[in-house]
N, C-alpha and C positions, 0 to 999 in steps of 0.2 A: 237500202240506205246508202250504199256506196256503188258507184258505177264509173267505168272508164268512159271518157268522152273522146270523140274523134279529133284528129289533129286539125282538120279544117274548122271545126267548131271552136277549138282552142285558139287558133289563129284569128278567127273573126272576133272572139272575145278580147284578145290582146290588142287588136287594132282599135277597138272601142275603149278598152280599159287597160292600157299597158301597165304591167306590174311595176312596183317601185324599184325593184332590183332586177337587173338583166338576167340573173340566174333563174328567176321564176317566169321567164318568157320563152316562147317556143324556139327561138333560134339556138339557145343554149342546149336544150334537150335534143333538138334535131341534129346539132353538130356532134354531140356525144354519141348518139345512135349511129351516125355515119362513120365515126372513127372507131367505135368499139362494138363489135357484133353482139356481145352479150348484154348490151343495154338497149332498151326500147322506150321511146317516149310514151308515157302513160299517165296523162293528167287525170285526176280523180274528182268526181263530183260527190260530195259528202253531205247527206241530209241529216240534220240534227234538230232537236226541239228548239234550238236557238237560231235556226235558219240554215239555208243551203249554202255550202262553200265550195270553192274550187281549190284543189291543192295540186300544183304542178309537181310531177314526180317522174322517176324512171322505173320501169319494171326490169329487174335484174335477172340474170340467167337462172338463179335458184339452185345451182349445183346439180349433181347427179340425181337427186331426189325431187328436183323440180319444185322447190318450195315457192310459195307465193311471196316473193321477195321484192320489196320496193326500197328505193333510196331517193331522198330529196334533200340535197343533191350530192352527187359524187364530186371528187376533185376540189373540195373546199367550197363548193357552191351552197346556196341557200334556197329555201322555198318560202312562199307566203300563203297563208290561208286568206282567200279573197272572197268577198261577198259577191252577190249577183250584180251589184252595181259597180264592181271593180274596186271598192274600198277595202282596206285591210280589216280583217276580223278582229274583234277585241279578244282579250285573254280568255274570257269565259267561253266564247265560241271556239277558240283554238282548243281549249280543254275538251269540249264536247266532241270535236272532230277527232282528236287523238283517241278518245274512248271508243269511238266507232272503228277507227283504224286498228286498234288493238284486237278487235274481234274479227276483222276482215283479213289481215295479213298473217302469214306465218312468221315473217321476219321483216322488220322495217327500221330504217335509220332516217330520221327527219332532223334537218338542221334549219331551224327557223331564222328568218332574216333578223340580224342583231338589232336593227334600227326600228323594229316594229313590235307590236304586241306578240307575246309568245306564250305557249303553254308551259306549265311547270315541267322541269326535266331534271334527271339525276345522272345523265350520261356524261361523257367526257366534256370538260370545260375548255373553252377557247377564248381568245380575245383578238380584237382587231383594232387598228388605229384609224380614226376618222377625223377629217377636217370639216368643220361646220361652215357651209357656204350660204346658209339661209339668210344671213344679213348682208350678203354681197361680197364681191371679191376684195374690196378695200379692207373690210373688217377681217376677212380671212387672212389676208397678207399681213395685217397688223399683228396677228398672232404668231407669225414666223419669227424664230429666234434670230438674233443679229448675225451669228456665225453662219447660219444657213443662207441668209440674205446676201452676205458678203461673198460667199462662194458662188452663188448664182450669178451675181454681178461680175465676178472674176471670170466665170465661164463665158459670159457674153462678150466681155472685153477681149478674150482670147479667140473669139471667132466661132464659138459654138452656136449653131443655129438649130432650132427645133421645129419640126412640122410633121404632120401625118403623111403616110404614103399608102398607096392602094394597089391591088392587083397581085398577080402571081409573083412579080419581082419583089414586092414588099414582103411577102411570105418567105421567099427564099433568103432575102437579106436578113430578116429577123432570125430565121432558124440558124443561119451561120453564126450570128451573135450568141445564140443559145448554145450551139455546139462548142464554141470557144469557152464560154463560161463553164460548161460541163467538164471540159478537159481540165480547166483550172481547179475545179473542185474534186478531181480524181474520179469522175463518173465516165462510164463507157459511152453514154448517150444522154441527151436531155430527158428530164422527167415528163415533158410535154411533147407529144408527137407532132411531126410536121403535118400529118393528116388531120389532126384536130385543129391546128391553126388554120389550115386551108378551109376546113368545113365551117369554122367560125366566121371567117371572112365571107364565105359564100352565103351562109344563112343570116348572119348578123347585119350585113350591108352597112347602112349608115350608123348603126348602133354598135359596131365593132370597128375600132381604129387601131392601126399599127403606127406608132410614132417613133421617130428617130431623132437623136441628137447627132449632128454631123459637124465634122471639123477636118481640116487637112485633106479634103476631097473624098471622105468616106464616112460611113455610118459607124460611130464609135460607141453608141449606146442606144437602147430602144425599149419600148414597152408596148404591151397590148392592153387596151382599155375598153371597158364596156359601159353602155348607157342603159339604165332603166329609166323609168319616168321621173325618179327622184334621186337616184344614187348613181354616181360615177365611180366605177370600180377599176383600180389599177391591178390587173390580174397577173401579169408576168413582166419581169424586167431582166435585162441582160446588158452587160457592158464589157468592152475590151479593157482588161486590167491595165495595159500599158498606157491608156489614155485617161486613167483616173486622175492624173494631175490637172486635167482641164476641167474637172468637176462637172461632167456632162449630166450626171443624175440630178444635181441641184437645178441646173438650167431646165432640164426636162420636166421636173415636177412643178416648177414655176409656170411653165407653158401649159401644162396639163390642168393646173388649178384655174388658169384663165379660161381654157377651153371648156371646162366643166361649168364654170360660172356663166359663160356665154350661152350654154345650152339650158340654163335655168335649173341646174342640179342643186339640191339642198345639201348633199353630203358628198365628200370625196373620200371614198373608202380605200384604204391602202392595204387591206387584207391582214392576214395573220403574220406575226413575227415571233411566234413561240420558239424558244431555243436559239434565237438569233439576236443577242443583245445589241450588236452594232446596228442592225436594221431597226430595232426598236428605238434606239437613240436617234437615228436619222429621222424617224417619223415624229418623235417628240420635238426635234428642232424645227420641223415643218409646222408645228402647232397642232398636231393630231392628238386627240384624246382617246384613251383606251375604252373599248366597250366589250364587256364580257358576255359570253353566251354559252349555252349548253346544247348538246345533241339530245334528241329524244330517241331512245332505243326501245323498240317493241318486239316482244317475242310471244307468239301465239301458243295456245295449249299444246297443239301437236308438236311444235318445235321444242317446247320445254320438255315434253315427255321423251322425245327422241334424244335430246341432249342428256337428260338424266340417265337413260338406259345406256348410252355410250359411255358415260362416266362410270356407271356401275360395272359394266363389262370389262373395263380396264383395270378394275381393282384386283390386287393379288388374291389368290385363292384363300389365303389365311385371314383376309380382312373380314 
């Protein structure tokens, strides 16, 4: 009922039917596998009474007991249940696939794409901010609040220019911005490794872009963005705090909205801002609306028994 498919087969499927979100496409999985040795790209074909579906996923290390552990997807990514013609499965088909997965895996975490049909879930709840581009760039820009629009115009008048860059130099420059941001937040190093950024640029090609806002002869802010077939995702952002007065983030997001619209994207997904009220307010000023979603967490019988025994053995003798 469930089998892994080869990477070549998955890539051929993606060329014919690219997933709506970049996270459910081969370059994301291949980059993760290259940067993190305990992860392996492992797309699954799931046969259910409602039809055969493809679920992009990663096989995880499984710990010392080598559990059959899957994640779709780590690092805030999503997956999609895709029919054989490349369309997204409906909610009933997603439910049937999850029921099959519950008997196949020892442990699994599934994060369905927030903008598509999803199975019922009672795992951790998240939310993301999304700008609707389906009616065109003019309609999307009309939803931007006046304060955001004024700051973007202010940035342009002060000479901030935004454009994508490519190659190893772009990776190096962006990582320097990340390191500066990490130091400002009191972190020893960025949460995103340079190896992962380089792997994404390598595997993603035209569907991964590194953008910079430049002023006074240097990159003062930047971001990494992904293209699915329908969703533009702003994955990572960094800025030099001393240039915040130039409002580079406002100018950069205006440029990115236009770039997404030019590629025919339906949505501009700004990602999660949980616990970051300032970031949430920034997205609201951009005209983004909140979309809530939940993780699906599966635990197989063997894993449940193991967990129960471990808890029991930790009880005091008098219990």
